[in-house]
C-alpha positions in Angstrom: 30.3 16.4 2.1 29.1 13.1 2.1 26.0 13.5 -0.5 28.2 14.1 -3.7 28.7 12.4 -7.2 32.2 13.7 -7.1 34.5 10.4 -7.0 31.6 8.3 -7.2 32.1 7.3 -11.0 30.6 4.4 -12.7 32.4 2.2 -15.3 29.2 0.2 -16.5 25.8 1.2 -17.6 24.3 -1.3 -15.3 25.8 0.6 -12.2 24.8 4.0 -13.6 21.2 2.8 -14.1 20.7 1.2 -10.6 18.0 2.5 -8.0 20.5 4.4 -6.0 23.4 5.5 -8.3 24.6 7.6 -5.5 26.7 5.7 -2.6 25.2 7.8 0.3 21.7 6.7 -0.8 22.5 3.0 -1.0 24.1 3.3 2.5 21.1 4.7 3.7 18.9 2.2 2.1 21.0 -0.7 3.5 20.9 0.9 7.0 17.0 1.1 7.2 16.8 -2.5 6.1 19.3 -3.5 8.7 17.5 -1.4 11.4 14.1 -2.6 10.1 15.0 -6.5 10.2 17.8 -6.5 12.9 16.9 -4.0 15.5 13.3 -3.1 15.3 12.0 -6.8 16.2 13.8 -6.8 19.4 12.7 -3.5 20.9 8.9 -3.1 19.8 6.0 -4.3 22.1 2.3 -4.8 21.4 1.3 -1.3 21.4 3.8 -0.2 18.7 3.2 -2.9 16.6 -0.7 -2.7 16.5 -0.7 1.0 16.7 2.1 2.0 14.2 4.1 -0.8 12.6 1.5 -3.3 11.4 -1.0 -0.6 9.9 1.9 1.4 8.3 3.4 -1.7 6.5 0.0 -3.0 5.4 -1.3 0.5 4.1 2.1 1.0 2.4 1.6 -2.3 0.4 -1.8 -1.2 -0.5 -0.7 2.5 -1.5 2.2 1.0 -3.5 -0.7 -1.2 -5.4 -3.0 1.9 -5.8 0.1 3.9 -7.1 0.9 1.7 -9.7 -2.6 1.9 -11.2 -3.2 5.7 -10.5 0.1 7.3 -10.4 2.3 5.1 -13.0 -0.7 4.0 -15.5 -3.1 7.1 -14.8 -6.1 5.0 -14.2 -8.0 6.4 -11.3 -9.8 3.8 -8.9 -12.1 4.4 -5.8 -12.3 0.4 -5.4 -9.3 -0.2 -3.1 -11.5 -1.1 -0.3 -13.3 -3.7 -2.2 -10.1 -5.4 -3.4 -8.7 -5.6 0.0 -11.9 -7.2 0.8 -11.3 -9.8 -1.9 -7.9 -10.4 -0.6 -9.3 -10.9 3.0 -12.0 -13.3 2.1 -9.9 -15.3 -0.4 -7.2 -15.8 2.3 -9.9 -16.9 4.8 -11.4 -19.4 2.4 -7.9 -20.7 1.7 -7.0 -21.0 5.4 -10.0 -22.7 6.3 -10.1 -25.0 3.2 -6.3 -25.8 3.0 -5.2 -25.7 6.6 -2.1 -27.8 6.0 -0.7 -25.4 3.5 1.5 -22.5 4.8 -0.2 -19.4 5.5 2.6 -17.4 3.4 1.3 -19.3 0.3 -2.3 -18.5 1.1 -1.5 -14.8 1.1 0.3 -14.9 -2.3 -2.8 -17.0 -3.6 -5.2 -14.4 -2.2 -3.3 -11.8 -4.0 -3.4 -13.8 -7.2 -7.3 -14.2 -6.7 -7.6 -10.5 -6.4 -5.5 -9.9 -9.5 -8.1 -11.9 -11.4 -11.1 -9.8 -10.1 -9.2 -6.7 -10.7 -8.7 -8.0 -14.3 -12.5 -8.2 -14.6 -13.3 -4.8 -13.3 -10.4 -3.3 -15.3 -12.2 -4.2 -18.6 -14.0 -0.8 -18.6 -10.6 1.1 -18.7 -10.5 0.0 -22.3 -13.5 2.3 -23.0 -13.7 4.9 -20.3 -11.2 6.9 -18.4 -11.0 9.6 -16.0 -14.2 10.5 -13.8 -16.3 7.9 -15.5 -13.7 5.1 -14.7 -13.4 6.2 -11.0 -17.4 5.8 -11.0 -17.0 2.4 -12.5 -14.6 1.3 -9.9 -16.6 2.9 -7.2 -19.5 0.6 -8.4 -16.9 -2.4 -8.0 -16.4 -1.3 -4.2 -20.2 -1.2 -3.5 -20.7 -4.4 -5.4 -17.9 -6.4 -3.7 -19.0 -5.2 -0.2 -22.6 -6.2 -0.9 -21.6 -9.5 -2.3 -19.4 -10.6 0.8 -22.3 -9.6 3.0 -25.2 -11.2 1.0 -23.5 -14.7 0.1 -23.1 -16.7 3.3 -20.5 -19.0 1.6 -18.0 -16.5 1.8 -17.9 -16.3 5.7 -18.5 -20.1 5.9 -22.2 -19.5 7.0 -21.3 -18.0 10.4 -24.3 -16.5 12.3 -22.6 -13.3 13.0 -21.3 -12.5 9.5 -17.8 -12.2 10.6 -14.7 -14.1 9.5 -12.1 -14.8 12.0 -8.5 -16.0 11.3 -7.5 -19.4 12.6 -4.2 -19.8 14.2 -1.3 -20.5 11.7 2.4 -20.7 12.2 5.7 -20.2 9.9 8.5 -22.2 10.9 6.5 -23.1 14.0 6.1 -19.6 15.3 2.3 -18.2 15.3 1.7 -15.3 13.0 -2.0 -15.3 13.3 -4.3 -16.0 16.2 -4.3 -14.8 19.9 -0.7 -16.6 20.7 1.1 -14.6 18.2 3.9 -12.3 19.4 4.4 -8.7 18.3 7.8 -9.3 16.6 6.4 -12.2 14.5 3.4 -10.5 13.1 5.9 -7.5 12.4 8.5 -9.6 10.9 5.8 -11.7 8.5 4.4 -8.4 7.1 7.9 -6.8 6.8 9.0 -9.5 4.6 6.0 -9.0 2.1 6.5 -5.2 2.0 10.2 -5.9 1.3 9.4 -8.3 -1.4 6.8 -6.2 -3.1 8.4 -3.0 -3.0 11.5 -4.6 -4.6 9.1 -6.1 -7.2 7.3 -2.9 -7.7 10.5 -0.8 -8.1 11.8 -3.3 -10.7 8.4 -3.4 -12.5 8.2 0.4 -12.9 11.6 1.0 -14.0 11.4 -1.7 -16.7 9.6 -2.1 -20.0 6.2 -2.7 -18.3 6.6 0.4 -16.3 7.6 2.6 -19.1 4.2 1.3 -21.0 2.2 2.3 -18.0 3.6 5.8 -18.0 3.2 6.3 -21.6 -0.4 5.3 -21.4 -0.7 7.9 -18.5 1.1 10.6 -20.2 -0.9 10.4 -23.5 -2.8 6.9 -24.5 -3.2 8.1 -28.1 0.5 8.8 -28.7 1.4 5.6 -26.7 -0.7 3.5 -29.1 1.0 5.3 -32.1 4.4 4.3 -30.9 3.4 0.6 -30.4 2.2 0.5 -26.8 -1.0 -1.8 -26.7 -3.5 -0.3 -24.3 -5.2 -3.4 -23.7 -2.2 -5.0 -22.2 -0.9 -2.0 -20.5 -4.0 -1.0 -18.8 -5.0 -4.4 -17.9 -1.8 -5.4 -16.4 -1.6 -2.4 -14.3 -5.1 -3.3 -12.9 -3.7 -7.0 -12.4 -0.5 -5.9 -10.7 -2.3 -3.2 -8.5 -5.1 -5.8 -7.5 -2.3 -8.3 -6.7 -0.5 -5.8 -4.2 -4.0 -4.6 -2.8 -5.1 -8.0 -2.3 -2.2 -9.1 -0.2 -2.6 -6.0 1.7 -6.2 -7.0 2.4 -5.1 -10.5 3.4 -2.4 -9.3 5.9 -5.1 -6.7 7.3 -7.3 -9.4 8.0 -5.3 -12.4 9.1 -2.4 -10.7 11.0 -3.7 -7.2 12.1 -7.2 -7.3 12.9 -7.9 -11.4 13.2 -11.5 -10.8 12.7 -13.5 -8.6 10.4 -16.9 -7.7 9.0 -16.6 -6.4 5.5 -18.7 -3.4 5.9 -16.8 -1.9 8.6 -13.2 -2.9 7.9 -13.3 -2.5 3.8 -15.9 0.2 3.3 -15.5 3.4 1.1 -13.7 5.2 3.8 -10.9 2.5 3.2 -10.8 3.4 -0.5 -10.5 7.1 0.2 -7.8 6.7 3.1 -5.5 4.6 0.6 -6.3 7.1 -2.3 -5.3 10.1 0.1 -2.1 8.2 1.2 -1.1 8.1 -2.6 -1.9 11.8 -3.3 -0.2 13.0 -0.1 3.0 10.7 -0.5 3.4 11.5 -4.4 1.8 9.9 -7.3 4.1 8.0 -9.5 6.6 7.4 -6.5 7.4 4.3 -4.6 8.7 6.2 -2.0 5.7 8.4 -1.8 3.8 5.6 -1.0 5.8 4.6 2.1 5.6 8.4 3.0 1.9 9.0 2.4 1.2 5.6 4.6 3.4 6.9 7.4 1.8 10.3 7.4 -1.8 9.2 7.4 -1.0 6.5 10.1 1.4 8.3 12.4 -0.5 11.7 12.6 -3.9 10.3 13.9 -1.8 8.3 16.6 0.1 11.6 17.5 -3.0 13.6 17.7 -4.7 10.9 19.9 -2.1 10.8 22.3 -1.8 14.6 22.6 -5.6 15.0 22.7 -6.5 12.3 25.0 -3.3 11.4 26.8 -2.0 14.8 27.5 -5.0 17.3 27.2 -7.5 14.6 28.7 -10.1 15.4 26.1 -13.2 13.1 26.0 -12.5 10.2 23.2 -15.5 11.4 21.1 -14.6 15.0 21.0 -11.0 14.0 20.3 -12.0 11.6 17.5 -13.9 14.5 15.7 -11.3 17.0 16.2 -8.7 14.5 14.9 -10.7 14.0 11.7 -11.0 17.8 11.2 -7.1 18.5 11.7 -6.1 15.7 9.4 -8.7 16.9 6.8 -7.3 20.5 7.1 -3.9 19.3 7.0 -4.6 17.2 3.6 -6.1 20.4 1.9 -3.3 22.7 3.0 -0.6 20.2 1.9 -2.1 19.7 -1.3 -2.4 23.5 -1.9 1.2 24.1 -1.0 2.9 20.8 -2.6 0.5 19.0 -5.0 3.2 16.8 -6.0 3.5 15.2 -2.4 6.1 14.3 0.0 8.2 12.6 -2.4 8.6 16.0 -4.3 9.8 17.6 -1.0 12.2 14.7 -0.5 13.6 15.1 -4.1 14.0 19.0 -3.6 15.7 18.4 -0.3 18.0 16.0 -1.7 18.8 18.3 -4.7 19.5 21.1 -2.2 21.9 18.8 -0.2 23.6 17.9 -3.4 24.5 21.5 -4.2 25.1 22.8 -0.8 26.3 25.5 0.2 25.2 26.8 -2.9 21.8 25.6 -3.2 19.4 27.6 -5.8 
């Protein structure tokens, strides 16, 4: 069979410690990257981009960010929506204040500003943890939404209170605004997903990631062996907020184009990203992608079936859709609490041992 270690030997420790030590896995990874960059942009249309690909890519970045904090460092957070709002409003202020700077750098800087805000709200994690930390981050969620609603400077004193992304280009190609092509917005978000996933994978496999996992497993024991809880927890909050801020900036500028903070970045957004992490699998980069795909594709599928095929009223279909998604989440967590990533690991292990899986 193809999926075997037999004959796939290593002569260096660096080869043995790579992300995909099995050749079949590496070939699959390269194939996915080639299809994503070389084929998908030429076959997608506006519907597929707006309904599936853009939300999947942006939510995957947010899920990776939350997974770094919750899955790898063990710090529960319910403030994801608020931190996405920080990234969105930071990107908006940068785009309107410095129109000559490329939007790529605006998005990166928005992530950096969100990381600084995340550091501030991560300070309580040095004294509290668990449920109490979740409540503290929930308070950050409500405070940030209130702040962006109440301070007109953040939305440039607009009468409607909304922020709208001005048109910006990359290499002369519009990536925000009404003239943006489907493939251009897809490619712009895909580049960020590729770079940030690569960064997250290397961080979690390195010294920083091992410190996060030591704090997650037992913070007292980690401190005894030399891990500094201050730097470990705050670095997790900063890196997580950086990823989530970039997701918020892309969500506003590339996906929606115009947002109102209460509707776009409310508490529902925080729970949605948290469910993605839980369903996909805590402590897994692949699980972040799997959870985002699950909660983006399932509602689209249900809507097409209930409204498009069965011709149900839109409001009734929306309520049934929420009920079905919630029931599936509960059932899934009962049957496999470790998420889709664990199912993927089990399937690969059985394939490696086939035809004698245990």
